[in-house]
N, C-alpha and C positions, 0 to 999 in steps of 0.2 A: 796519681802516678800510674804511668804505663810502663810495663816491662816488655822488652822485646828479646826474643831468643831466635838466633839464626841457626840453620843447619844446612847440610848438603855440600859443604866445601870439600876439597880434596885435591888429589893429584890426577891430572889427566893429560893425555898426549895432544899435540896440536891436531886440530880437526875434530876432536872429541866433543862430548857434551856433558854438561852438569846441570842439575836443577837445584837452585837454592830456595829455601823456605824460611819464612819468618813468622813467628806466632806472637801476637800481642795479648797481654793479659793485664790484670789489675783493674784500675778504675777507668772504665771505658764508657764515654758518653757518645762521642761521634768523632771518629778518626777521619779527618778530611783527606789528606794525601799521605800515601805510603810510598816509600821509595828505596832504591838501592844505590848506595854510594860505594866507591872503592878508593883504596889508597895503596899505591905501590911504593916501595922503598925509595925515599928521596923525593917523592912527589907529594903534591897536595891532594887532599881528598876531593874527589870529583863525583858529580852526579852521573850515574849510569842510566837509570830509568826511574820514572815515577808514574803513579797512577792515582787518580782522584777516586773518591767514593763512588762517583757515577761512571767511572771507567775511562776517563780521558787519560791518555798516556803520553809520555814524553821520553825520548831517548837521546842520548849523546850520539853524535854522528858516527862515531867509530864502532858502535854496536848495532846500528840500524840494519835490519835484515838478518841478524844473527841471534839477537836476544829478544825474548818476549816476556813482558811483565804481566802478571795476572793477579787477581785479588778475589778473596772470598769474604764478603762483608759479614756473613753470618758467623763465620769462624774466626774473624779478625786475623786472617792470614794473608800474606803476600808471597808470591813466588817469582822467581826469575829463571826462566829456561834459557840456558846458554848453549848455543850450537856453534859449530865451526870455530872452536876456541883457538886463539892465537897466543903466541908467547907473551905479547904485550897485554893480555888480559890477566896476567898474574898479578894478584893483589889481595889485600884483605878486603872483603866485601862487608859492608855495614848496612843494616836495615834502619830506616828512619820512619817515624810516624809523627804526624802533626795533629794535635788536638788542642782546641781552645788556645791557639796562639803559642802553644808550647811544643818544642821539639824533643822527641825522645829517640834515643839511639840504642841499638844493640851493641854487643861486645865485639861482633865481627866474626867472620868465618874465612879461613884462608883458602884461596883458590890458586893452585900452582899448575901452570901449563908447561909441559916439557916437550922437547923435540925428539 
């Protein structure tokens, strides 16, 4: 089992920045992909950004150029630097890790962007 704990959410004004962090612990062999998803009220959970063990990244179009995902394999952590935040970025952000064909999720951290 892999446990994921997110941190760094909060309230920020439009145009501001936040940095989310996720730490993995437990029985870790090789975490292939780590990623950030988000879910706004009334919406489905969507992929925001992901990063493989070797550093290949993927972003949803709406955050390209504003968000940056990074990873520290030695510490089993993943971060999401969010700049130029918009109202529509408001959501609960979830960390996900893939290991041995299993998906593990954190409990989420709330990001609220206000005008």
